[in-house]
C-alpha positions in Angstrom: -34.5 -63.2 -46.5 -37.9 -61.6 -45.4 -36.2 -60.8 -42.1 -33.1 -58.9 -43.7 -35.6 -56.8 -45.7 -37.4 -55.9 -42.6 -34.5 -55.0 -40.7 -33.2 -53.1 -43.8 -36.5 -51.2 -44.0 -36.1 -50.3 -40.2 -32.6 -49.3 -40.6 -33.4 -47.0 -43.4 -36.2 -45.3 -41.3 -34.0 -45.0 -38.2 -31.4 -43.3 -40.5 -33.9 -40.9 -42.0 -35.2 -40.0 -38.4 -31.5 -39.4 -37.0 -30.7 -37.6 -40.1 -33.7 -35.3 -39.5 -32.8 -34.8 -36.0 -29.1 -34.0 -36.7 -30.2 -31.5 -39.2 -32.6 -30.0 -36.5 -30.0 -30.4 -33.6 -30.1 -26.8 -32.8 -33.6 -26.8 -32.7 -33.5 -29.9 -30.3 -31.1 -28.3 -28.0 -33.3 -25.3 -28.0 -36.2 -27.3 -26.9 -34.0 -28.9 -24.0 -32.9 -25.6 -23.1 -36.3 -24.2 -22.9 -37.2 -27.1 -20.6 -34.0 -26.2 -18.3 -35.3 -22.5 -18.3 -38.4 -23.6 -16.6 -36.5 -25.7 -14.1 -33.5 -23.3 -13.4 -35.5 -20.5 -11.7 -35.3 -19.3 -8.1 -39.1 -19.3 -7.4 -41.0 -20.7 -4.5 -41.5 -24.5 -4.5 -39.0 -25.1 -7.4 -36.4 -27.6 -7.2 -33.7 -25.2 -7.8 -34.8 -22.9 -5.3 -35.0 -25.7 -2.9 -31.5 -26.8 -3.5 -30.2 -23.1 -3.4 -31.8 -22.4 -0.1 -30.9 -25.2 1.8 -27.5 -26.4 0.1 -27.5 -30.2 0.1 -23.7 -30.5 0.7 -21.6 -31.6 3.6 -19.0 -29.0 4.6 -15.8 -29.5 6.5 -14.0 -26.3 7.5 -10.2 -27.2 8.3 -8.0 -24.7 10.0 -4.2 -24.7 10.0 -2.2 -22.5 12.2 1.6 -21.5 11.9 3.6 -21.8 15.3 6.6 -19.8 15.5 9.5 -21.6 17.0 11.9 -18.9 17.2 10.2 -15.6 18.1 13.3 -14.1 19.9 15.5 -15.0 17.0 13.0 -13.2 14.6 12.9 -10.2 16.5 16.8 -10.4 16.1 16.6 -10.2 12.5 16.4 -13.8 11.8 14.3 -15.7 9.5 11.0 -17.1 11.0 10.7 -20.9 11.6 7.2 -22.0 11.3 5.5 -25.1 12.2 2.2 -26.1 10.7 -0.5 -27.3 13.4 -3.7 -28.8 12.7 -6.1 -29.6 11.0 -8.5 -28.2 13.8 -11.6 -29.4 11.5 -15.3 -28.1 12.1 -18.5 -28.9 10.5 -19.8 -26.0 8.5 -23.4 -25.8 8.0 -24.8 -23.3 5.1 -28.4 -21.9 5.3 -29.8 -19.1 3.4 -32.0 -17.0 5.7 -34.4 -13.9 5.4 -35.4 -15.0 1.8 -37.2 -12.2 0.0 -38.7 -12.5 -3.6 -38.3 -9.1 -5.3 -40.4 -7.9 -8.3 -37.3 -7.1 -10.5 -36.3 -10.7 -11.1 -34.2 -11.0 -8.0 -34.0 -12.7 -4.7 -32.3 -11.4 -1.9 -31.0 -13.3 1.2 -28.1 -13.8 3.7 -26.0 -16.9 3.9 -25.5 -17.9 7.5 -22.7 -20.1 8.6 -22.4 -22.1 11.9 -19.3 -24.0 12.9 -19.2 -27.1 15.1 -15.9 -28.9 16.1 -15.1 -32.4 15.0 -12.8 -33.8 17.5 -12.4 -37.1 15.4 -11.3 -35.3 12.3 -8.9 -33.0 14.2 -5.3 -33.2 15.2 -5.4 -31.7 18.9 -7.7 -29.8 20.9 -8.3 -26.0 20.1 -9.1 -25.3 23.8 -5.8 -26.8 25.0 -3.2 -26.4 22.3 -1.1 -23.1 22.4 0.3 -21.3 19.5 3.2 -18.7 19.4 2.1 -16.5 16.4 2.3 -12.6 15.4 0.3 -10.3 18.0 -2.1 -9.3 15.0 -3.9 -6.4 17.4 -0.6 -5.0 18.3 0.6 -4.8 14.6 -2.7 -3.4 13.3 -2.7 -0.6 16.3 0.9 0.1 15.0 -0.2 0.4 11.4 -3.4 2.5 12.2 -1.2 5.0 14.4 1.5 5.3 11.6 -1.3 5.8 9.1 -2.6 8.9 11.1 1.1 10.5 10.9 1.0 11.2 14.6 4.3 13.0 15.9 7.0 10.7 17.2 6.5 11.6 20.9 2.9 10.0 20.6 4.7 6.9 19.0 6.8 6.7 21.9 3.8 6.9 24.1 2.2 4.3 22.4 5.2 2.0 22.7 5.2 2.7 26.4 1.7 2.1 26.8 2.0 -1.3 24.9 4.8 -2.3 27.2 2.4 -1.3 30.1 -0.1 -3.7 28.9 2.5 -6.4 28.6 2.2 -6.4 24.9 4.9 -8.1 22.6 5.4 -8.6 19.1 4.7 -12.3 19.4 2.0 -14.0 21.9 0.8 -17.3 22.9 -2.7 -18.2 22.9 -5.1 -21.3 22.6 -6.3 -22.1 19.2 -9.6 -21.6 20.2 -8.8 -17.8 21.3 -7.1 -17.2 18.0 -10.0 -18.4 15.8 -13.0 -17.4 17.6 -11.8 -14.4 20.0 -10.4 -13.2 23.2 -10.1 -10.0 25.0 -7.0 -8.3 24.4 -5.7 -5.6 27.0 -4.3 -3.1 24.3 -7.7 -3.2 22.6 -9.5 -2.5 25.7 -7.1 0.5 26.3 -7.4 1.8 23.0 -11.3 1.4 22.9 -11.5 3.9 25.8 -9.3 6.5 24.8 -9.7 6.4 20.9 -12.6 3.9 19.8 -11.5 4.8 16.0 -8.3 2.8 16.4 -10.1 -0.1 18.4 -13.7 -0.3 17.8 -13.8 -3.8 19.5 -11.9 -5.2 22.6 -11.8 -8.6 21.3 -9.6 -10.4 18.5 -10.2 -13.5 16.5 -9.6 -14.5 13.0 -13.3 -15.7 12.8 -14.4 -13.5 15.5 -18.3 -13.3 15.4 -18.3 -15.1 12.3 -20.0 -18.3 13.9 -23.9 -18.1 13.4 -23.4 -14.9 11.4 -23.5 -13.9 7.5 -21.3 -11.8 5.4 -23.9 -9.5 4.3 -27.3 -9.3 2.4 -27.0 -10.5 -1.4 -29.5 -9.8 -4.5 -29.4 -12.8 -6.7 -30.8 -12.9 -10.2 -33.6 -15.4 -10.3 -32.7 -16.7 -14.0 -36.2 -16.2 -15.2 -36.1 -15.6 -18.9 -32.4 -16.5 -19.3 -30.9 -19.3 -17.2 -27.2 -18.0 -17.9 -28.1 -15.4 -15.4 -29.2 -18.0 -12.7 -28.1 -17.0 -9.1 -25.7 -14.3 -10.5 -25.2 -11.5 -7.7 -26.9 -8.3 -8.5 -26.1 -6.4 -5.4 -24.0 -7.0 -2.3 -24.8 -5.0 1.0 -26.9 -2.9 -1.4 -23.8 -2.3 -3.5 -23.5 -2.9 -7.3 -19.9 -2.1 -7.3 -17.2 -2.2 -4.4 -15.7 0.9 -2.8 -12.0 -0.3 -2.2 -10.3 -0.5 -5.2 -8.8 2.0 -7.9 -10.4 0.8 -10.9 -14.0 0.0 -12.3 -13.1 -3.6 -13.4 -11.5 -4.4 -9.8 -14.2 -3.1 -8.0 -17.0 -5.0 -10.1 -18.9 -7.7 -8.3 -19.1 -10.6 -10.8 -20.6 -14.1 -11.1 -22.2 -16.0 -8.2 -21.3 -16.8 -4.6 -19.7 -20.3 -6.0 -22.7 -22.4 -4.5 -24.3 -22.6 -8.0 -23.7 -21.7 -11.7 -25.8 -21.6 -14.7 -26.5 -24.9 -16.5 -24.7 -26.2 -19.7 -21.1 -25.0 -18.9 -18.6 -25.6 -21.2 -14.8 -25.9 -21.2 -14.5 -22.7 -22.6 -16.3 -21.0 -19.8 -14.6 -18.5 -17.5 -16.4 -18.9 -14.0 -16.6 -15.8 -11.9 -17.3 -15.7 -8.3 -17.6 -13.0 -5.7 -15.6 -13.8 -2.4 -16.1 -11.5 0.6 -13.1 -13.1 2.3 -10.7 -11.5 -0.1 -13.0 -8.5 -0.9 -13.1 -9.1 -4.6 -14.4 -11.1 -7.4 -12.1 -13.9 -8.7 -12.4 -16.2 -11.8 -11.6 -19.7 -12.6 -10.9 -21.8 -15.7 -11.3 -25.3 -16.9 -8.6 -27.7 -15.8 -9.8 -31.2 -16.4 -12.7 -33.6 -16.8 -13.4 -36.2 -14.1 -15.9 -38.3 -12.4 -17.2 -37.4 -8.5 -19.6 -40.1 -7.0 -20.4 -41.2 -10.3 -21.2 -37.8 -11.7 -19.6 -36.2 -14.7 -17.7 -33.1 -13.7 -15.5 -30.4 -15.0 -12.9 -29.1 -12.7 -12.5 -25.2 -12.6 -9.4 -23.6 -10.7 -8.2 -19.9 -10.4 -5.4 -19.4 -12.6 -2.1 -17.8 -11.5 -3.2 -14.5 -13.2 -6.0 -14.0 -10.6 -3.6 -13.0 -8.1 -0.7 -12.0 -10.4 0.7 -8.5 -9.8 0.4 -5.7 -12.3 3.5 -6.4 -14.1 2.3 -9.7 -15.0 -1.6 -8.8 -15.2 -2.1 -5.3 -16.0 -5.8 -5.7 -15.2 -5.0 -6.2 -11.6 -3.2 -2.9 -11.3 -6.3 -1.7 -9.4 -5.7 -4.0 -6.6 -2.7 -2.1 -5.8 -3.3 0.0 -2.6 -2.3 2.7 -2.2 -2.2 3.5 -6.1 0.8 2.0 -7.5 2.1 0.2 -4.3 1.8 -3.3 -5.8 2.9 -6.4 -3.9 4.6 -9.5 -5.7 2.4 -12.0 -7.5 0.3 -14.3 -5.2 -0.7 -12.0 -2.6 -3.3 -9.5 -2.1 -3.4 -6.6 0.4 -6.9 -6.4 1.8 -6.2 -3.9 4.8 -8.7 -1.5 2.7 -11.5 -3.7 3.7 -10.3 -4.7 7.0 -10.3 -1.2 8.8 -6.8 -0.8 8.0 -5.5 -4.0 9.6 -2.3 -5.0 7.6 -4.1 -8.2 6.3 -2.4 -10.0 3.3 -4.2 -12.9 1.6 -2.8 -15.4 -0.5 -3.2 -19.2 -1.4 -1.7 -21.7 1.4 2.1 -21.7 1.7 2.0 -18.9 -1.0 1.2 -21.4 -3.6 1.5 -19.8 -7.0 3.2 -16.8 -5.4 6.2 -15.1 -6.1 9.0 -17.5 -4.5 10.4 -14.8 -2.2 7.6 -15.1 0.0 8.0 -18.7 0.4 11.7 -18.3 0.9 11.4 -15.4 3.5 10.1 -17.9 6.1 11.2 -21.4 7.1 8.6 -24.2 6.9 6.6 -23.7 3.8 6.2 -26.2 1.0 3.6 -25.1 -1.7 1.8 -28.2 -3.2 -0.8 -28.1 -6.0 -2.8 -31.1 -4.5 -3.1 -29.7 -0.8 -3.2 -26.1 -1.4 -5.0 -25.4 -4.7 -8.5 -24.1 -4.8 -10.7 -26.1 -7.1 -14.4 -26.6 -7.8 -15.9 -29.7 -9.5 -19.1 -28.8 -11.4 -21.8 -31.0 -13.3 -21.7 -29.4 -16.6 -25.3 -30.3 -17.3 -26.8 -28.7 -14.2 -24.1 -26.2 -13.1 -24.3 -27.5 -9.6 -21.0 -28.0 -7.5 -20.4 -31.7 -6.6 -17.1 -31.3 -4.7 -15.0 -28.1 -4.1 -12.2 -26.9 -1.9 -11.6 -23.1 -1.1 -8.3 -22.7 0.4 -7.1 -19.2 1.6 -4.1 -18.0 3.8 -4.2 -15.3 6.2 -1.0 -13.2 6.6 0.1 -10.0 8.3 2.6 -7.5 6.9 5.0 -6.5 9.6 8.1 -4.5 9.6 10.5 -2.8 12.1 9.2 0.5 13.3 12.3 2.4 15.1 10.1 3.9 17.5 8.3 1.1 18.7 10.6 -1.0 20.5 8.4 -4.1 20.3 9.2 -4.7 16.6 13.0 -5.2 17.4 15.0 -5.7 14.4 12.4 -7.6 12.4 12.6 -8.4 8.9 9.9 -6.7 6.6 7.7 -9.8 6.0 4.6 -11.1 4.8 4.0 -13.3 7.9 1.8 -16.4 7.7 -0.6 -16.7 10.4 -3.1 -19.5 9.5 -4.9 -21.0 6.3 -8.2 -22.8 5.7 -9.7 -25.3 3.5 -13.4 -25.2 3.2 -14.0 -28.6 1.8 -17.5 -29.3 0.2 -19.1 -32.7 -1.3 -22.6 -33.1 -2.2 -24.7 -35.2 0.2 -25.6 -38.8 -1.2 -29.2 -38.3 -1.6 -28.7 -35.2 -3.7 -25.8 -36.9 -5.7 -28.4 -39.6 -6.5 -30.9 -37.2 -7.6 -28.4 -35.5 -9.8 -27.2 -38.6 -11.3 -30.9 -39.5 -12.4 -31.2 -36.3 -14.0 -27.9 -36.6 -15.5 -28.9 -39.7 -17.3 -32.1 -38.1 -18.5 -30.4 -35.1 -19.9 -27.6 -37.3 -21.5 -30.3 -39.6 -23.3 -32.2 -36.5 -24.7 -29.0 -35.1 -26.0 -27.9 -38.3 -27.7 -31.3 -39.5 -29.1 -29.9 -38.6 -32.7 -26.8 -40.6 -32.3 -28.5 -43.5 -30.4 -31.0 -43.9 -33.5 -27.7 -43.6 -35.9 -25.9 -46.4 -33.8 -29.3 -48.5 -33.9 -29.6 -47.8 -37.7 -26.2 -49.1 -38.2 -26.7 -52.0 -36.1 -29.7 -52.9 -38.0 -28.2 -52.5 -41.3 -25.3 -55.0 -40.2 -27.7 -57.6 -39.1 -29.7 -57.2 -42.3 -26.5 -57.7 -44.4 -25.4 -60.7 -42.3 -29.0 -62.2 -43.0 -28.7 -61.5 -46.5 -25.5 -62.9 -47.0 -26.2 -66.0 -44.9 -29.7 -66.4 -47.2 -27.4 -66.2 -50.1 -24.9 -68.9 -49.0 -27.9 -71.1 -48.2 -29.1 -70.4 -51.6 -25.9 -71.1 -53.1 -25.4 -74.5 -51.2 -29.0 -75.5 -52.0 -28.2 -75.0 -55.7 -25.1 -77.0 -55.8 -26.7 -80.1 -54.6 -29.3 -80.0 -57.2 -28.3 -82.4 -60.2 -27.3 -80.9 -63.6 -28.6 -83.9 -65.7 -31.9 -85.3 -64.7 -31.9 -89.3 -65.1 -34.6 -91.3 -67.3 -36.0 -92.7 -64.1 -36.4 -89.1 -62.4 -38.2 -88.2 -65.5 -40.6 -91.1 -65.3 
């Protein structure tokens, strides 16, 4: 019975402590947030800065190209038949360089990317495989000449010069040339006579990207408010972008997607700036999951991100020129690509207007293969796995004065798509798992005490009942009438 009383007293004490902690749970969380505020600051020698500067992630950069099977038929007005080739996989290394700590609670740096081909994860060889694809330099040059409003005679002269340079609307090049660059005869010629039309003589989808950066960023260091941790304050010295036609569309919002603020909730909308699409995008909560033993929230860009203005009026500022809106799921980025008719979308036109998928043959949108996602540990705000997936397309149409275009349909023509797949390194995942356990225990101390109090109370009740049953049995065995001999 004594043990039961001790357990009851212990349970009562735990219950009181748990109740006090629950009543002061807001204060308890504030203490934890204060601890995290000290941790989540970009300052020399801090853990947050170390992981931010040298991102502890393994990144595989997969590239798929579209080979046009019937280029002659396409020029005659038929629908393109495309074959997906790849992946051609590269190991991507990310490193922040030229880091400078500013006095206004910001840290400036560049993010340098380097790529090395991984043969064992690739299908085919980028040096040997040939792809027949749209001649992007020719289409871009045509668009620029048309935009200048030059007389028809100059258009004819341009067509003649293009023919002299053996330029056709479709051309075959190796995968390596298409990705990393080759010298184009037309660009060489235009560079000599009109450098504004061709500032460079080489073309490649990722030309000059290997070992380079996309500009200098100024990040908020998170001091004083970890909800601002790693938020972009400026890009290339700009607070807003110069390309779009509304303030909201020109806003540089969020982070660069390599880190976010801690204590994410399912209701959060995550904003990220992406220089590949020349704008900020956002992602919303989709599901809860476990990645390498780590708790994670999956955030994905909803269809509204690339919806046209009729479906999402907030996107009207992305219509260029003003009022010239494409269908949902595609974005005209020619304004930030020197006038080249580049259209960005998700791979295989996932979440796009069906007319884009139906305009070519060989595309099959698939959520699992073509959706962009980012899995984030909500305690720390650090991505544990992600996949950024984008497709590069070119707007092409028939120009009556440019014979190379033949009778081609007006198309958003797919050229290639990429899947940038990131996963946390095992060592970093182990460290994050330990931190996750610590934070989880701290957050759940009141509930653990309640559970212990309930357990002790149950054990005490069981001991009390057991003692009562034993006492009852003993009393039943005691004689009601004491015999004469017993009295003596």
